[in-house]
DRENTI-557321 format. One record per residue (C-alpha): residue number from 1; x, y, z; residue in one letter. Coordinates in steps of 0.02 Angstrom, whole numbers, always signed. Example, Ala and Ser with C-alpha at 12.3 -4.5 7.8 and 13.67 -1.06 7.14 Angstrom:
<sites>
<num=1; east=+615; north=-225; up=+390; residu=a> .
<num=2; east=+684; north=-53; up=+357; residu=s> .
</sites>
This chain:
<sites>
<num=1; east=-8182; north=+2922; up=-1541; residu=m> .
<num=2; east=-8197; north=+2928; up=-1739; residu=a> .
<num=3; east=-8035; north=+2859; up=-1750; residu=e> .
<num=4; east=-8067; north=+2720; up=-1637; residu=d> .
<num=5; east=-8218; north=+2686; up=-1766; residu=r> .
<num=6; east=-8120; north=+2690; up=-1916; residu=q> .
<num=7; east=-8000; north=+2575; up=-1861; residu=n> .
<num=8; east=-8122; north=+2450; up=-1789; residu=r> .
<num=9; east=-8138; north=+2296; up=-1903; residu=r> .
<num=10; east=-8295; north=+2193; up=-1891; residu=y> .
<num=11; east=-8313; north=+2006; up=-1913; residu=p> .
<num=12; east=-8330; north=+1962; up=-2097; residu=p> .
<num=13; east=-8424; north=+1802; up=-2104; residu=n> .
<num=14; east=-8557; north=+1687; up=-1995; residu=l> .
<num=15; east=-8409; north=+1632; up=-1880; residu=q> .
<num=16; east=-8360; north=+1821; up=-1845; residu=g> .
<num=17; east=-8528; north=+1853; up=-1801; residu=v> .
<num=18; east=-8556; north=+1712; up=-1681; residu=l> .
<num=19; east=-8374; north=+1768; up=-1595; residu=r> .
<num=20; east=-8443; north=+1937; up=-1572; residu=l> .
<num=21; east=-8600; north=+1876; up=-1492; residu=a> .
<num=22; east=-8508; north=+1762; up=-1358; residu=v> .
<num=23; east=-8373; north=+1894; up=-1325; residu=e> .
<num=24; east=-8547; north=+2009; up=-1298; residu=a> .
<num=25; east=-8625; north=+1882; up=-1191; residu=g> .
<num=26; east=-8462; north=+1871; up=-1091; residu=s> .
<num=27; east=-8443; north=+2047; up=-1074; residu=a> .
<num=28; east=-8627; north=+2057; up=-1010; residu=a> .
<num=29; east=-8573; north=+1944; up=-866; residu=e> .
<num=30; east=-8439; north=+2042; up=-802; residu=g> .
<num=31; east=-8460; north=+2207; up=-686; residu=p> .
<num=32; east=-8456; north=+2323; up=-827; residu=a> .
<num=33; east=-8632; north=+2395; up=-877; residu=p> .
<num=34; east=-8693; north=+2337; up=-1035; residu=v> .
<num=35; east=-8675; north=+2455; up=-1175; residu=q> .
<num=36; east=-8814; north=+2493; up=-1296; residu=p> .
<num=37; east=-8774; north=+2441; up=-1495; residu=l> .
<num=38; east=-8708; north=+2603; up=-1581; residu=s> .
<num=39; east=-8811; north=+2629; up=-1728; residu=e> .
<num=40; east=-8642; north=+2585; up=-1852; residu=e> .
<num=41; east=-8643; north=+2402; up=-1746; residu=r> .
<num=42; east=-8821; north=+2393; up=-1772; residu=k> .
<num=43; east=-8826; north=+2425; up=-1976; residu=e> .
<num=44; east=-8670; north=+2296; up=-1994; residu=w> .
<num=45; east=-8780; north=+2168; up=-1888; residu=l> .
<num=46; east=-8923; north=+2197; up=-1998; residu=r> .
<num=47; east=-8817; north=+2175; up=-2160; residu=g> .
<num=48; east=-8742; north=+2015; up=-2087; residu=a> .
<num=49; east=-8906; north=+1947; up=-2061; residu=l> .
<num=50; east=-8960; north=+1972; up=-2202; residu=a> .
<num=51; east=-8831; north=+1906; up=-2300; residu=e> .
<num=52; east=-8849; north=+1747; up=-2212; residu=m> .
<num=53; east=-9034; north=+1721; up=-2280; residu=c> .
<num=54; east=-8974; north=+1758; up=-2440; residu=k> .
<num=55; east=-8845; north=+1635; up=-2430; residu=g> .
<num=56; east=-8975; north=+1496; up=-2366; residu=q> .
<num=57; east=-9101; north=+1537; up=-2495; residu=l> .
<num=58; east=-8964; north=+1528; up=-2639; residu=d> .
<num=59; east=-8917; north=+1372; up=-2586; residu=e> .
<num=60; east=-9115; north=+1317; up=-2581; residu=v> .
<num=61; east=-9109; north=+1373; up=-2763; residu=e> .
<num=62; east=-8929; north=+1275; up=-2806; residu=q> .
<num=63; east=-9029; north=+1115; up=-2740; residu=m> .
<num=64; east=-9186; north=+1151; up=-2841; residu=k> .
<num=65; east=-9083; north=+1146; up=-2997; residu=q> .
<num=66; east=-9000; north=+1001; up=-2942; residu=c> .
<num=67; east=-9157; north=+903; up=-2934; residu=l> .
<num=68; east=-9229; north=+968; up=-3119; residu=a> .
<num=69; east=-9049; north=+911; up=-3187; residu=v> .
<num=70; east=-9097; north=+735; up=-3102; residu=l> .
<num=71; east=-9283; north=+740; up=-3137; residu=h> .
<num=72; east=-9236; north=+745; up=-3332; residu=k> .
<num=73; east=-9208; north=+546; up=-3305; residu=d> .
<num=74; east=-9391; north=+543; up=-3268; residu=g> .
<num=75; east=-9460; north=+629; up=-3415; residu=m> .
<num=76; east=-9555; north=+529; up=-3529; residu=t> .
<num=77; east=-9500; north=+525; up=-3729; residu=a> .
<num=78; east=-9642; north=+652; up=-3766; residu=r> .
<num=79; east=-9580; north=+782; up=-3622; residu=e> .
<num=80; east=-9416; north=+772; up=-3702; residu=r> .
<num=81; east=-9483; north=+836; up=-3889; residu=d> .
<num=82; east=-9413; north=+1002; up=-3918; residu=g> .
<num=83; east=-9269; north=+988; up=-3814; residu=e> .
<num=84; east=-9081; north=+986; up=-3896; residu=e> .
<num=85; east=-9028; north=+837; up=-3915; residu=e> .
<num=86; east=-8872; north=+804; up=-3781; residu=r> .
<num=87; east=-8726; north=+687; up=-3786; residu=d> .
<num=88; east=-8754; north=+559; up=-3648; residu=e> .
<num=89; east=-8575; north=+581; up=-3580; residu=e> .
<num=90; east=-8619; north=+779; up=-3538; residu=d> .
<num=91; east=-8793; north=+710; up=-3461; residu=d> .
<num=92; east=-8691; north=+583; up=-3354; residu=e> .
<num=93; east=-8568; north=+712; up=-3296; residu=d> .
<num=94; east=-8711; north=+833; up=-3262; residu=e> .
<num=95; east=-8802; north=+706; up=-3155; residu=r> .
<num=96; east=-8655; north=+668; up=-3053; residu=e> .
<num=97; east=-8600; north=+845; up=-3027; residu=s> .
<num=98; east=-8793; north=+882; up=-2970; residu=a> .
<num=99; east=-8772; north=+752; up=-2833; residu=l> .
<num=100; east=-8606; north=+805; up=-2784; residu=e> .
<num=101; east=-8668; north=+973; up=-2755; residu=l> .
<num=102; east=-8823; north=+899; up=-2654; residu=l> .
<num=103; east=-8696; north=+796; up=-2537; residu=s> .
<num=104; east=-8602; north=+953; up=-2509; residu=e> .
<num=105; east=-8744; north=+1076; up=-2458; residu=l> .
<num=106; east=-8829; north=+927; up=-2352; residu=c> .
<num=107; east=-8687; north=+930; up=-2241; residu=e> .
<num=108; east=-8785; north=+1081; up=-2177; residu=n> .
<num=109; east=-8924; north=+995; up=-2066; residu=l> .
<num=110; east=-9047; north=+1140; up=-2126; residu=d> .
<num=111; east=-9012; north=+1105; up=-2311; residu=n> .
<num=112; east=-9046; north=+917; up=-2279; residu=a> .
<num=113; east=-9217; north=+960; up=-2205; residu=r> .
<num=114; east=-9262; north=+1060; up=-2359; residu=d> .
<num=115; east=-9205; north=+931; up=-2474; residu=l> .
<num=116; east=-9322; north=+821; up=-2400; residu=m> .
<num=117; east=-9474; north=+951; up=-2421; residu=a> .
<num=118; east=-9420; north=+965; up=-2594; residu=l> .
<num=119; east=-9451; north=+777; up=-2638; residu=g> .
<num=120; east=-9265; north=+765; up=-2678; residu=g> .
<num=121; east=-9270; north=+602; up=-2566; residu=l> .
<num=122; east=-9413; north=+517; up=-2641; residu=e> .
<num=123; east=-9335; north=+531; up=-2825; residu=l> .
<num=124; east=-9159; north=+485; up=-2753; residu=c> .
<num=125; east=-9250; north=+323; up=-2683; residu=v> .
<num=126; east=-9349; north=+305; up=-2834; residu=s> .
<num=127; east=-9232; north=+338; up=-2975; residu=q> .
<num=128; east=-9066; north=+368; up=-2931; residu=c> .
<num=129; east=-9034; north=+221; up=-2829; residu=l> .
<num=130; east=-9077; north=+108; up=-2979; residu=c> .
<num=131; east=-8982; north=+209; up=-3102; residu=h> .
<num=132; east=-8892; north=+119; up=-3246; residu=t> .
<num=133; east=-8738; north=+224; up=-3210; residu=q> .
<num=134; east=-8638; north=+163; up=-3067; residu=s> .
<num=135; east=-8576; north=+344; up=-3038; residu=g> .
<num=136; east=-8748; north=+374; up=-2997; residu=v> .
<num=137; east=-8794; north=+249; up=-2895; residu=r> .
<num=138; east=-8635; north=+267; up=-2772; residu=w> .
<num=139; east=-8664; north=+463; up=-2776; residu=r> .
<num=140; east=-8837; north=+441; up=-2721; residu=t> .
<num=141; east=-8798; north=+324; up=-2573; residu=a> .
<num=142; east=-8669; north=+430; up=-2535; residu=q> .
<num=143; east=-8816; north=+584; up=-2516; residu=l> .
<num=144; east=-8918; north=+488; up=-2415; residu=i> .
<num=145; east=-8782; north=+470; up=-2291; residu=a> .
<num=146; east=-8753; north=+624; up=-2294; residu=s> .
<num=147; east=-8938; north=+671; up=-2252; residu=c> .
<num=148; east=-8975; north=+533; up=-2136; residu=a> .
<num=149; east=-8834; north=+524; up=-2011; residu=q> .
<num=150; east=-8876; north=+585; up=-1847; residu=n> .
<num=151; east=-9052; north=+654; up=-1921; residu=m> .
<num=152; east=-9215; north=+561; up=-1861; residu=p> .
<num=153; east=-9335; north=+652; up=-1954; residu=e> .
<num=154; east=-9247; north=+617; up=-2115; residu=v> .
<num=155; east=-9212; north=+438; up=-2069; residu=q> .
<num=156; east=-9385; north=+410; up=-2015; residu=f> .
<num=157; east=-9434; north=+471; up=-2189; residu=h> .
<num=158; east=-9303; north=+379; up=-2287; residu=l> .
<num=159; east=-9362; north=+213; up=-2177; residu=l> .
<num=160; east=-9541; north=+264; up=-2249; residu=g> .
<num=161; east=-9499; north=+273; up=-2440; residu=l> .
<num=162; east=-9412; north=+89; up=-2424; residu=g> .
<num=163; east=-9212; north=+143; up=-2437; residu=a> .
<num=164; east=-9159; north=+14; up=-2322; residu=l> .
<num=165; east=-9186; north=-155; up=-2420; residu=p> .
<num=166; east=-9139; north=-58; up=-2589; residu=k> .
<num=167; east=-8983; north=-1; up=-2497; residu=l> .
<num=168; east=-8940; north=-170; up=-2424; residu=l> .
<num=169; east=-8954; north=-246; up=-2607; residu=q> .
<num=170; east=-8846; north=-158; up=-2687; residu=l> .
<num=171; east=-8731; north=-165; up=-2538; residu=a> .
<num=172; east=-8759; north=-352; up=-2555; residu=d> .
<num=173; east=-8745; north=-371; up=-2746; residu=s> .
<num=174; east=-8713; north=-239; up=-2838; residu=d> .
<num=175; east=-8569; north=-263; up=-2983; residu=p> .
<num=176; east=-8480; north=-77; up=-2944; residu=h> .
<num=177; east=-8359; north=-117; up=-2785; residu=p> .
<num=178; east=-8385; north=+87; up=-2740; residu=t> .
<num=179; east=-8574; north=+75; up=-2768; residu=v> .
<num=180; east=-8555; north=-85; up=-2607; residu=r> .
<num=181; east=-8459; north=+32; up=-2488; residu=v> .
<num=182; east=-8564; north=+174; up=-2511; residu=k> .
<num=183; east=-8721; north=+92; up=-2503; residu=a> .
<num=184; east=-8668; north=+1; up=-2341; residu=l> .
<num=185; east=-8618; north=+164; up=-2273; residu=y> .
<num=186; east=-8801; north=+235; up=-2304; residu=a> .
<num=187; east=-8853; north=+71; up=-2218; residu=v> .
<num=188; east=-8755; north=+118; up=-2073; residu=s> .
<num=189; east=-8815; north=+300; up=-2063; residu=c> .
<num=190; east=-8993; north=+223; up=-2048; residu=l> .
<num=191; east=-8989; north=+88; up=-1925; residu=v> .
<num=192; east=-8846; north=+145; up=-1796; residu=r> .
<num=193; east=-8935; north=+222; up=-1650; residu=e> .
<num=194; east=-9108; north=+206; up=-1742; residu=q> .
<num=195; east=-9206; north=+77; up=-1658; residu=e> .
<num=196; east=-9343; north=+77; up=-1813; residu=a> .
<num=197; east=-9192; north=+80; up=-1941; residu=g> .
<num=198; east=-9120; north=-82; up=-1841; residu=l> .
<num=199; east=-9304; north=-169; up=-1853; residu=r> .
<num=200; east=-9306; north=-149; up=-2036; residu=a> .
<num=201; east=-9114; north=-210; up=-2058; residu=f> .
<num=202; east=-9173; north=-377; up=-1962; residu=l> .
<num=203; east=-9329; north=-407; up=-2065; residu=s> .
<num=204; east=-9227; north=-396; up=-2226; residu=h> .
<num=205; east=-9081; north=-512; up=-2150; residu=d> .
<num=206; east=-8948; north=-365; up=-2135; residu=g> .
<num=207; east=-8833; north=-470; up=-2039; residu=f> .
<num=208; east=-8818; north=-606; up=-2179; residu=s> .
<num=209; east=-8769; north=-448; up=-2284; residu=v> .
<num=210; east=-8646; north=-408; up=-2168; residu=l> .
<num=211; east=-8574; north=-602; up=-2161; residu=m> .
<num=212; east=-8573; north=-585; up=-2351; residu=r> .
<num=213; east=-8486; north=-422; up=-2353; residu=g> .
<num=214; east=-8336; north=-485; up=-2244; residu=m> .
<num=215; east=-8309; north=-614; up=-2340; residu=q> .
<num=216; east=-8296; north=-522; up=-2517; residu=s> .
<num=217; east=-8113; north=-471; up=-2602; residu=d> .
<num=218; east=-8161; north=-284; up=-2575; residu=n> .
<num=219; east=-8054; north=-235; up=-2425; residu=e> .
<num=220; east=-8170; north=-71; up=-2389; residu=k> .
<num=221; east=-8319; north=-181; up=-2388; residu=l> .
<num=222; east=-8248; north=-313; up=-2262; residu=r> .
<num=223; east=-8207; north=-165; up=-2157; residu=t> .
<num=224; east=-8346; north=-81; up=-2162; residu=k> .
<num=225; east=-8465; north=-234; up=-2142; residu=s> .
<num=226; east=-8345; north=-285; up=-1977; residu=a> .
<num=227; east=-8360; north=-123; up=-1909; residu=f> .
<num=228; east=-8556; north=-111; up=-1935; residu=l> .
<num=229; east=-8563; north=-290; up=-1854; residu=l> .
<num=230; east=-8456; north=-243; up=-1710; residu=l> .
<num=231; east=-8561; north=-74; up=-1661; residu=n> .
<num=232; east=-8734; north=-168; up=-1665; residu=l> .
<num=233; east=-8665; north=-294; up=-1548; residu=l> .
<num=234; east=-8600; north=-171; up=-1439; residu=t> .
<num=235; east=-8762; north=-78; up=-1441; residu=a> .
<num=236; east=-8881; north=-219; up=-1450; residu=h> .
<num=237; east=-8816; north=-358; up=-1366; residu=p> .
<num=238; east=-8984; north=-438; up=-1362; residu=e> .
<num=239; east=-8956; north=-485; up=-1564; residu=q> .
<num=240; east=-8822; north=-582; up=-1501; residu=k> .
<num=241; east=-8947; north=-756; up=-1510; residu=d> .
<num=242; east=-9006; north=-692; up=-1683; residu=t> .
<num=243; east=-8806; north=-691; up=-1763; residu=v> .
<num=244; east=-8767; north=-852; up=-1674; residu=l> .
<num=245; east=-8907; north=-964; up=-1732; residu=s> .
<num=246; east=-8850; north=-895; up=-1922; residu=m> .
<num=247; east=-8675; north=-982; up=-1864; residu=g> .
<num=248; east=-8570; north=-820; up=-1850; residu=m> .
<num=249; east=-8444; north=-865; up=-1738; residu=a> .
<num=250; east=-8404; north=-989; up=-1865; residu=q> .
<num=251; east=-8387; north=-883; up=-1987; residu=q> .
<num=252; east=-8303; north=-759; up=-1906; residu=l> .
<num=253; east=-8146; north=-879; up=-1846; residu=v> .
<num=254; east=-8156; north=-927; up=-2038; residu=s> .
<num=255; east=-8140; north=-732; up=-2096; residu=v> .
<num=256; east=-7971; north=-742; up=-1959; residu=l> .
<num=257; east=-7897; north=-875; up=-2073; residu=r> .
<num=258; east=-7902; north=-759; up=-2215; residu=m> .
<num=259; east=-7743; north=-668; up=-2264; residu=p> .
<num=260; east=-7708; north=-539; up=-2123; residu=h> .
<num=261; east=-7789; north=-368; up=-2156; residu=s> .
<num=262; east=-7808; north=-222; up=-2032; residu=p> .
<num=263; east=-8018; north=-257; up=-2018; residu=f> .
<num=264; east=-7987; north=-413; up=-1914; residu=h> .
<num=265; east=-7975; north=-301; up=-1778; residu=e> .
<num=266; east=-8168; north=-266; up=-1783; residu=h> .
<num=267; east=-8173; north=-456; up=-1813; residu=v> .
<num=268; east=-8122; north=-496; up=-1648; residu=l> .
<num=269; east=-8202; north=-364; up=-1564; residu=g> .
<num=270; east=-8361; north=-439; up=-1623; residu=a> .
<num=271; east=-8302; north=-602; up=-1573; residu=l> .
<num=272; east=-8289; north=-539; up=-1401; residu=c> .
<num=273; east=-8461; north=-477; up=-1398; residu=c> .
<num=274; east=-8523; north=-639; up=-1449; residu=l> .
<num=275; east=-8442; north=-725; up=-1296; residu=v> .
<num=276; east=-8455; north=-612; up=-1171; residu=e> .
<num=277; east=-8604; north=-658; up=-1046; residu=d> .
<num=278; east=-8658; north=-778; up=-1190; residu=c> .
<num=279; east=-8657; north=-969; up=-1136; residu=p> .
<num=280; east=-8696; north=-1011; up=-1319; residu=q> .
<num=281; east=-8561; north=-906; up=-1386; residu=g> .
<num=282; east=-8432; north=-953; up=-1281; residu=l> .
<num=283; east=-8464; north=-1136; up=-1318; residu=r> .
<num=284; east=-8472; north=-1102; up=-1514; residu=d> .
<num=285; east=-8288; north=-1029; up=-1501; residu=c> .
<num=286; east=-8243; north=-1171; up=-1384; residu=r> .
<num=287; east=-8284; north=-1315; up=-1512; residu=s> .
<num=288; east=-8129; north=-1410; up=-1562; residu=p> .
<num=289; east=-8149; north=-1404; up=-1738; residu=s> .
<num=290; east=-8149; north=-1225; up=-1753; residu=l> .
<num=291; east=-7951; north=-1216; up=-1670; residu=g> .
<num=292; east=-7974; north=-1054; up=-1606; residu=l> .
<num=293; east=-7868; north=-1069; up=-1469; residu=e> .
<num=294; east=-7703; north=-1113; up=-1569; residu=e> .
<num=295; east=-7767; north=-969; up=-1707; residu=l> .
<num=296; east=-7746; north=-860; up=-1564; residu=l> .
<num=297; east=-7593; north=-912; up=-1491; residu=k> .
<num=298; east=-7515; north=-884; up=-1669; residu=q> .
<num=299; east=-7586; north=-717; up=-1698; residu=r> .
<num=300; east=-7525; north=-634; up=-1535; residu=v> .
<num=301; east=-7359; north=-702; up=-1578; residu=k> .
<num=302; east=-7372; north=-603; up=-1750; residu=e> .
<num=303; east=-7444; north=-438; up=-1672; residu=l> .
<num=304; east=-7317; north=-418; up=-1554; residu=q> .
<num=305; east=-7205; north=-278; up=-1540; residu=g> .
<num=306; east=-7313; north=-184; up=-1671; residu=k> .
<num=307; east=-7372; north=-18; up=-1608; residu=e> .
<num=308; east=-7520; north=-22; up=-1762; residu=e> .
<num=309; east=-7587; north=-179; up=-1683; residu=s> .
<num=310; east=-7601; north=-143; up=-1504; residu=e> .
<num=311; east=-7790; north=-134; up=-1509; residu=e> .
<num=312; east=-7804; north=-292; up=-1608; residu=e> .
<num=313; east=-7672; north=-386; up=-1486; residu=l> .
<num=314; east=-7801; north=-335; up=-1346; residu=d> .
<num=315; east=-7948; north=-413; up=-1419; residu=f> .
<num=316; east=-7847; north=-580; up=-1458; residu=c> .
<num=317; east=-7790; north=-573; up=-1292; residu=e> .
<num=318; east=-7961; north=-539; up=-1213; residu=r> .
<num=319; east=-8028; north=-672; up=-1328; residu=l> .
<num=320; east=-7920; north=-804; up=-1264; residu=r> .
<num=321; east=-7929; north=-760; up=-1089; residu=t> .
<num=322; east=-8128; north=-765; up=-1096; residu=m> .
<num=323; east=-8129; north=-932; up=-1209; residu=c> .
<num=324; east=-7987; north=-1039; up=-1128; residu=f> .
<num=325; east=-7924; north=-965; up=-967; residu=h> .
<num=326; east=-7905; north=-1100; up=-853; residu=g> .
<num=327; east=-7948; north=-1242; up=-978; residu=l> .
<num=328; east=-7862; north=-1395; up=-1012; residu=k> .
<num=329; east=-7891; north=-1511; up=-1152; residu=s> .
<num=330; east=-7866; north=-1704; up=-1158; residu=d> .
<num=331; east=-7783; north=-1795; up=-1318; residu=d> .
<num=332; east=-7945; north=-1795; up=-1391; residu=n> .
<num=333; east=-7968; north=-1593; up=-1376; residu=g> .
<num=334; east=-8137; north=-1616; up=-1266; residu=m> .
<num=335; east=-8132; north=-1502; up=-1093; residu=d> .
<num=336; east=-8106; north=-1559; up=-949; residu=r> .
</sites>
């Protein structure tokens, strides 16, 4: 028995602790009687739990230090008196490193809640999103996205701080392409599967921002804009009339006429959403002035035989069927 105890190895980390708990629970379900924990195991478990708690406290301290770095931007000249002069480039690196560490830490949901409690999100929205340095702006948007994703309480908090209109403005008009992409990602994390976020998105003309994003020369921004549009139309078909009244069907077809790109798959998916069970969408897409039928025929020819384009091809065929199957046109292009 003594030799068994010496050779026994205990898990070195949290994953090991969880595995041990699962194994113990599985064993308890079987016919064998439950064995009480030995003193050795109890001591090890106490130590493991203490280390886990210590690690969480250490991460909170790291977040406080990061926030102290970011708070320096908001200090007045008087508050800075007595501090050593620092090189601006060093300050920039320090701010960006602080934001990167916060994003990494806030992948843990508990840390995201702690950052909210520490006032970190207020700082991000009030100062960092409008910072003069693009590296600070896009890293702040990334941090907001990390905190908000699948976290309703954090989403509500950020919406209450007015984060969404600021993010939409950055996504729409920031001069730095990475800021625009990261800002739109944060917008997505605030509005997808979030009714309050969608209402704020609509009140600030978010669909127009997506339309302009799809027409930009930034491939990543085009892709994220089209993907978010497709997602919102799929989840909220009641918004079809809103986007159709903006001329979205015509705009999407014009986007398809741009040089071919993988994001066209999402554009075609959005057009399918607008046509399905929607007479106005069907009328818009059938308009002879759009020339959509011929465009889809040509696109099908281009995509056939390309495995990487199978889903886009499916959307093309589906849209053709919904819009033009069984229709005939006279010489003037009018349905009859």
